[in-house]
C-alpha positions in Angstrom: 130.0 134.4 80.8 131.1 132.6 83.8 129.1 135.3 85.7 125.6 133.9 83.6 127.1 130.5 84.6 127.2 131.1 88.5 123.4 132.6 88.4 122.0 129.4 86.4 123.8 127.2 89.0 122.2 129.2 91.9 118.8 128.9 90.1 119.3 125.4 89.8 120.0 124.6 93.8 117.0 127.0 94.4 114.7 124.9 92.3 116.6 121.8 94.0 115.7 122.8 97.6 112.5 124.0 97.4 111.5 120.8 95.2 113.2 118.9 98.6 111.0 121.3 100.8 108.1 119.9 99.0 108.7 116.8 98.8 108.9 117.1 103.1 105.6 118.9 103.2 104.1 115.7 101.0 104.7 113.4 103.6 104.1 115.1 106.2 100.9 115.8 104.7 99.9 112.1 104.3 101.2 111.4 107.4 99.2 114.0 109.5 96.2 113.0 107.7 97.0 109.8 108.7 96.5 109.6 112.0 93.6 111.7 111.7 89.9 110.2 113.2 86.2 111.1 112.1 84.5 111.0 115.2 80.6 110.4 115.4 78.6 111.5 118.4 76.8 108.4 119.3 77.1 105.0 119.4 78.2 102.7 116.1 74.4 101.7 115.2 73.5 104.7 115.5 76.4 106.2 113.0 75.1 103.0 110.6 71.9 104.4 110.6 71.9 107.9 110.0 73.9 107.2 106.4 71.1 107.4 104.5 70.6 104.1 102.6 74.0 103.0 102.1 73.9 100.7 104.9 70.7 99.1 104.6 71.3 95.8 103.8 73.9 95.7 106.9 70.8 97.2 108.9 68.4 94.1 107.9 71.6 91.5 109.0 71.7 92.7 111.9 68.0 92.7 112.8 68.6 89.0 112.4 71.7 89.0 114.5 70.7 90.9 117.5 74.1 89.8 119.0 76.1 91.8 117.1 73.3 94.8 117.0 73.0 94.7 120.5 77.3 95.4 120.5 76.9 97.8 118.3 74.3 99.7 120.4 75.4 99.0 123.8 77.1 102.3 124.8 79.3 100.9 127.6 80.8 98.4 125.3 84.0 98.8 123.5 83.6 96.8 119.9 85.7 97.1 116.6 83.2 96.6 113.6 83.5 96.3 109.8 81.1 97.5 107.9 79.9 96.6 104.6 78.0 99.2 102.1 74.8 97.4 99.9 76.9 96.2 97.4 79.0 93.5 99.7 75.8 92.0 99.8 74.7 92.8 96.3 77.8 90.6 95.3 77.4 88.0 97.5 73.7 87.0 96.2 74.9 87.5 93.1 77.3 85.1 93.1 75.3 82.4 95.1 72.4 82.5 92.3 74.4 82.7 89.7 75.6 79.3 91.2 72.2 78.0 92.1 70.6 79.5 88.7 73.0 77.4 86.9 72.0 74.5 89.3 68.1 75.4 88.7 67.5 76.5 91.8 65.1 79.2 93.0 67.3 82.6 93.8 67.9 83.3 97.8 68.2 86.8 99.8 69.3 87.9 103.1 66.0 87.0 104.7 66.1 83.4 102.9 69.8 82.4 104.8 69.6 80.4 107.5 70.4 81.7 111.0 73.1 79.8 111.5 74.9 80.5 108.6 74.0 84.1 108.5 75.3 84.4 112.4 78.3 83.1 111.6 79.4 84.9 108.7 78.4 88.4 110.8 80.6 87.5 113.7 83.6 87.7 111.8 83.5 91.3 111.4 82.8 92.4 115.0 85.7 91.9 117.7 85.5 92.9 121.0 88.0 95.9 122.0 89.1 98.9 119.8 91.6 98.4 117.1 92.9 101.0 115.2 95.6 101.9 112.2 98.1 103.4 114.9 98.3 99.9 117.2 98.2 97.6 113.9 101.0 99.7 112.4 103.8 97.5 114.5 102.5 94.2 113.1 104.1 93.7 109.9 103.1 91.0 109.2 99.6 91.5 110.4 97.8 90.5 113.5 95.9 87.2 114.6 92.9 88.7 116.4 89.4 86.7 117.7 86.1 87.6 116.5 83.3 87.8 118.6 82.8 83.9 117.6 86.8 82.6 118.8 87.1 82.4 115.3 90.7 83.7 114.0 91.1 86.7 112.2 93.7 88.9 110.9 93.7 92.4 110.8 97.0 94.1 109.0 98.2 97.8 108.5 99.1 98.8 104.4 99.3 102.5 103.5 99.0 102.8 99.4 101.4 105.0 97.5 99.9 107.9 95.9 101.5 110.6 93.5 104.8 109.1 93.8 105.6 108.8 97.2 105.8 105.3 98.6 104.1 104.3 101.3 102.4 108.2 101.0 98.4 107.6 100.2 95.6 106.5 101.7 95.4 104.0 105.2 94.2 101.0 104.9 93.5 97.7 107.1 93.2 94.3 105.4 91.0 92.0 106.8 91.2 88.4 106.6 88.9 84.9 106.7 92.2 82.7 108.1 90.1 80.0 106.7 91.0 78.1 109.8 94.8 77.8 108.2 98.1 79.3 109.2 99.0 79.0 105.5 98.2 82.2 103.8 97.5 80.9 100.2 94.3 79.5 101.9 93.2 83.1 102.8 90.8 85.4 101.8 91.2 89.3 102.4 89.8 92.2 101.6 90.1 95.6 101.7 88.8 98.8 103.8 87.8 102.2 101.8 87.5 104.0 105.1 89.4 103.3 108.8 89.2 105.0 112.3 85.6 106.0 112.2 85.7 106.6 116.8 82.3 106.3 118.0 81.0 106.0 121.4 81.5 102.0 121.8 83.8 101.6 119.4 85.7 101.6 116.3 84.5 101.5 113.1 86.1 100.9 109.7 84.2 100.1 106.2 85.2 97.5 103.8 85.6 98.0 100.3 82.4 97.9 97.6 84.3 95.0 96.2 83.8 93.1 99.4 81.8 90.0 99.1 79.7 89.1 102.4 81.0 86.3 103.5 84.4 86.4 101.9 82.6 84.2 99.2 81.1 81.4 101.9 77.8 81.9 100.7 77.7 80.9 97.2 79.8 77.6 98.8 77.4 77.0 101.6 74.0 77.2 100.3 75.1 75.7 96.9 75.8 71.9 98.5 
C-alpha cells in the first residue's frame, strides 16, 4: 500500500513538472512569435497594391491624397502607416450616409469627400519614422507621436490574452485620435489586426476591420 502511494506521488510530481515545462514552452512560443516581422520585398505602396482587392478603397483615397501616396512609394522615405481594409471605409460611409438619410440628404461616397477633409483624416494614419511593437513596449501609457501634419496621435502597445496565458496572445498597437485633448476620455481608439509588416521604406500595421475611417469624424463633418 505504501509502495503504491509512493508511486502515485512520484507520477503526480512528474505530471506537475511536465505541466510547468509546457506552460514555460507556451510562454516562450508566444514571446518568440511576437518579435517576428513580415518582410515584404518592395515599398509600402507596392505591398498594398499586391494584396488583391483588400485595399481598393484605401488605394482610391491615396490617389486623392498624393502626398501620403508619395511617402508610401518613395524608396528613400521611412514612414509608418496604419493601413485600412475596405471595411473601414464601408463603416465610415454607412455611418455618414445613415445620418444624411435621416436628414433627407443624398448619399456621399469617397470621391465626394471634400479634399481638405480627406487630406486631414488620411494624414493621421501616417508617421515619419519607423514605429514597431518593440519600440512601443517601453511606453506603458502609450507614446504620443505626431502624424505627418503635426497632429498628436497616441500609439500604445498591447498583448491580448490567449489559452489562459495573460499577455500571451496576439500583440497589437492601439492607435488613438487624441482629439486635441490630454484627457483620455475624449480620445477615440482603434486596435490593429496585424502589426510589424516591414517594407523597403517603412513599417505597416493593419487596423482591425471594425475601424471607422477618420475615427467616426466623417459622419460629423459632413452632416453639419
